[in-house]
C-alpha positions as CSV (number, residue, x, y, z in Angstrom):
1,M,-27.0,-214.6,-30.9
2,A,-24.0,-214.0,-33.2
3,P,-22.2,-210.7,-33.0
4,K,-23.8,-207.9,-35.1
5,K,-21.9,-206.0,-37.7
6,S,-22.4,-202.3,-38.2
7,K,-23.6,-201.2,-41.6
8,A,-24.2,-197.6,-42.8
9,T,-27.5,-196.8,-44.3
10,T,-28.6,-194.0,-46.6
11,K,-30.7,-191.1,-45.1
12,P,-34.3,-192.2,-45.1
13,K,-36.6,-190.7,-47.7
14,E,-40.1,-189.5,-47.0
15,A,-42.5,-192.3,-47.0
16,L,-45.3,-192.4,-49.7
17,Y,-47.5,-194.6,-47.5
18,K,-49.5,-193.1,-44.7
19,F,-50.4,-195.2,-41.7
20,P,-54.0,-195.1,-40.4
21,E,-54.8,-192.1,-38.1
22,S,-55.2,-194.5,-35.2
23,Y,-51.6,-195.5,-35.5
24,Y,-50.4,-192.0,-34.6
25,N,-52.7,-192.0,-31.5
26,L,-51.2,-195.2,-30.0
27,P,-49.2,-193.4,-27.3
28,K,-52.3,-191.5,-26.1
29,L,-54.4,-194.6,-26.1
30,L,-51.8,-196.5,-24.1
31,A,-51.7,-193.8,-21.5
32,K,-55.4,-194.3,-20.9
33,L,-55.1,-198.0,-20.3
34,F,-55.4,-199.3,-16.7
35,F,-53.6,-202.5,-17.6
36,K,-50.8,-202.0,-20.0
37,P,-49.0,-204.7,-22.1
38,G,-46.0,-205.9,-20.1
39,P,-42.6,-207.1,-21.3
40,E,-41.3,-210.5,-20.3
41,S,-37.6,-211.4,-20.4
42,I,-37.2,-214.8,-22.0
43,I,-33.4,-214.8,-22.2
44,S,-31.7,-212.1,-20.2
45,D,-30.4,-209.2,-22.3
46,Q,-31.3,-211.1,-25.5
47,I,-35.0,-211.9,-26.0
48,I,-38.0,-210.0,-24.7
49,T,-41.6,-210.6,-25.6
50,I,-44.7,-208.5,-25.1
51,D,-48.1,-210.1,-25.4
52,N,-51.1,-208.1,-26.6
53,F,-48.7,-205.4,-27.9
54,F,-51.6,-204.2,-30.2
55,S,-55.3,-205.0,-29.9
56,S,-56.7,-207.5,-32.4
57,E,-58.9,-204.8,-33.9
58,F,-55.9,-202.5,-34.5
59,C,-54.0,-205.5,-36.1
60,N,-56.9,-206.0,-38.5
61,E,-57.0,-202.3,-39.3
62,L,-53.3,-202.3,-40.1
63,I,-53.5,-205.4,-42.3
64,K,-56.5,-203.9,-44.2
65,S,-54.4,-200.7,-44.7
66,F,-51.4,-202.6,-45.9
67,V,-53.3,-204.8,-48.3
68,G,-55.2,-201.8,-49.7
69,S,-52.3,-199.3,-50.1
70,L,-49.1,-201.3,-50.4
71,T,-47.7,-203.7,-53.0
72,L,-45.7,-206.4,-51.3
73,E,-43.3,-208.1,-53.7
74,T,-42.1,-211.7,-53.5
75,T,-38.4,-211.6,-53.1
76,P,-36.8,-215.0,-53.3
77,L,-33.1,-215.1,-52.1
78,I,-30.8,-218.0,-52.6
79,K,-28.7,-218.9,-49.6
80,S,-25.1,-217.6,-49.8
81,K,-22.1,-216.8,-47.6
82,D,-23.6,-213.5,-46.5
83,Y,-27.4,-214.1,-46.8
84,A,-29.9,-216.7,-45.6
85,A,-32.3,-218.3,-47.9
86,R,-35.5,-216.3,-48.1
87,F,-38.9,-216.7,-49.8
88,N,-41.6,-214.3,-48.7
89,D,-43.5,-211.1,-49.6
90,R,-42.1,-207.9,-48.3
91,I,-41.8,-204.1,-48.6
92,S,-39.5,-201.6,-46.9
93,L,-40.8,-198.2,-45.8
94,N,-38.6,-195.3,-44.7
95,D,-40.7,-193.3,-42.3
96,I,-39.1,-191.3,-39.5
97,E,-42.4,-190.0,-38.1
98,A,-44.0,-193.5,-37.9
99,S,-40.9,-194.9,-36.3
100,K,-40.9,-192.1,-33.6
101,V,-44.6,-192.9,-32.8
102,L,-43.9,-196.6,-32.5
103,W,-40.8,-195.9,-30.4
104,T,-42.8,-193.7,-28.0
105,Y,-45.4,-196.4,-27.7
106,L,-42.8,-199.2,-27.2
107,K,-40.7,-197.1,-24.7
108,D,-43.7,-196.4,-22.5
109,I,-44.3,-200.2,-22.3
110,L,-40.6,-201.1,-21.6
111,L,-40.1,-198.3,-19.0
112,Q,-43.4,-198.4,-17.3
113,D,-43.5,-198.6,-13.5
114,P,-45.5,-201.6,-12.4
115,G,-45.8,-200.2,-8.8
116,Y,-43.9,-203.1,-7.2
117,Q,-40.3,-204.3,-7.2
118,D,-39.5,-206.7,-10.0
119,E,-35.8,-207.5,-10.9
120,E,-36.7,-208.7,-14.4
121,L,-38.6,-205.4,-15.3
122,D,-35.8,-203.4,-13.6
123,E,-33.3,-205.1,-15.9
124,I,-35.4,-204.3,-19.0
125,K,-35.7,-200.7,-18.0
126,S,-31.9,-200.4,-17.4
127,I,-31.3,-201.8,-20.9
128,F,-33.6,-199.4,-22.7
129,Q,-33.6,-196.2,-20.6
130,D,-30.8,-194.6,-22.7
131,A,-32.1,-195.8,-26.1
132,H,-32.8,-193.1,-28.7
133,G,-35.4,-194.7,-31.0
134,L,-36.2,-197.1,-33.8
135,N,-34.7,-197.5,-37.2
136,P,-36.8,-195.4,-39.6
137,Q,-36.7,-198.3,-42.1
138,L,-39.8,-200.3,-41.4
139,R,-40.2,-203.7,-43.0
140,I,-43.5,-205.4,-43.6
141,Y,-43.5,-209.2,-44.3
142,R,-46.2,-211.5,-45.5
143,Y,-45.7,-215.3,-45.3
144,R,-48.0,-217.6,-47.4
145,K,-47.9,-221.4,-47.4
146,G,-44.5,-222.5,-48.4
147,H,-42.8,-219.2,-47.5
148,H,-39.8,-219.2,-45.2
149,F,-36.8,-217.3,-44.0
150,G,-33.7,-219.3,-43.1
151,K,-31.4,-219.0,-40.1
152,H,-29.8,-215.6,-39.9
153,Y,-28.8,-212.7,-37.6
154,D,-29.6,-209.1,-38.1
155,D,-26.8,-206.7,-38.7
156,S,-26.5,-203.5,-36.7
157,V,-27.0,-200.5,-38.9
158,V,-26.2,-196.8,-38.5
159,C,-29.2,-194.6,-38.7
160,E,-29.3,-190.9,-39.4
161,G,-31.7,-188.0,-38.9
162,F,-32.9,-188.6,-35.3
163,N,-32.1,-185.2,-33.8
164,K,-29.3,-182.6,-33.6
165,D,-27.9,-184.1,-30.4
166,T,-27.7,-187.6,-31.8
167,P,-27.4,-187.3,-35.6
168,K,-26.2,-190.9,-36.0
169,V,-27.1,-193.9,-33.9
170,T,-26.4,-197.6,-34.2
171,T,-29.1,-200.3,-33.8
172,K,-28.7,-203.0,-31.2
173,W,-32.0,-204.8,-31.1
174,T,-34.6,-206.1,-33.5
175,L,-38.4,-205.5,-33.0
176,L,-40.8,-208.0,-34.5
177,I,-44.5,-207.5,-34.4
178,Y,-46.9,-210.3,-35.3
179,L,-50.2,-209.0,-36.7
180,T,-51.9,-212.5,-37.1
181,G,-51.7,-215.7,-35.2
182,D,-53.5,-218.1,-32.8
183,D,-56.0,-220.4,-34.7
184,E,-55.7,-218.6,-38.0
185,F,-53.0,-220.9,-39.3
186,K,-50.5,-223.6,-38.4
187,D,-46.7,-223.2,-38.0
188,G,-45.2,-219.8,-39.0
189,D,-43.1,-219.8,-35.8
190,T,-39.9,-217.7,-35.3
191,I,-37.1,-219.8,-33.9
192,F,-34.3,-218.2,-31.9
193,Y,-31.1,-220.2,-31.8
194,P,-28.3,-220.0,-29.1
195,E,-25.2,-218.1,-30.0
196,F,-23.1,-219.9,-32.5
197,E,-25.3,-223.0,-32.3
198,R,-26.3,-223.5,-35.9
199,N,-27.4,-227.1,-35.4
200,A,-29.1,-226.6,-32.0
201,K,-31.7,-229.2,-31.0
202,P,-35.3,-228.2,-30.4
203,G,-34.8,-228.2,-26.6
204,Q,-31.9,-225.7,-27.0
205,T,-33.9,-223.1,-28.9
206,F,-36.7,-220.6,-28.1
207,N,-39.7,-220.9,-30.3
208,S,-41.9,-217.8,-30.6
209,D,-45.2,-218.8,-32.0
210,P,-47.1,-216.0,-33.8
211,N,-50.0,-214.7,-31.6
212,W,-52.3,-211.8,-32.1
213,A,-50.2,-208.6,-31.7
214,K,-47.3,-210.3,-30.0
215,S,-44.0,-208.6,-30.2
216,S,-40.5,-210.0,-29.8
217,I,-37.4,-207.9,-29.2
218,S,-34.0,-209.7,-29.8
């Protein structure tokens, strides 16, 4: 993974879109589960995946809400020195409350105690135990046939407005959540390339195929 640059962002504005009520109950629902989704370290300190991050029913509820309440715009972007080629539908929401709910849910999964000794899970807990939260800027992408997003790395950004003790924080990881997958379509994979290996061969890459409610942290 290439080094991330820090980039300042403007203070998030109040979101006009309201997530479904069940979204805000995610942390409570997780606490009631006997078997919680578990993180898996694919590449130490670089890529973590969580299968069944959301239920398929909740994924469908989110998709229905997005389709009915949001207007995703097609935003083609020609490859340049600073940006990768991109052709997809997207929208960006600034929502501090929603990001806090999602972080509480994610944190409880990442820091959960499995009840047994596991070096991999201990490493994940050590990485995220001092994390403050998620970027309030939430992006929703839709990929249709022919859509794509070229090779790129995500910049670190400076986020404001978390709390009085940490008014500004810098992002270090990217959270991807797939809402569709399995047998619904072909391809649509996310490929992670080794650091600085722009022309890496298939055997040298990690291919994250989109499955129901799978999340990847990189």
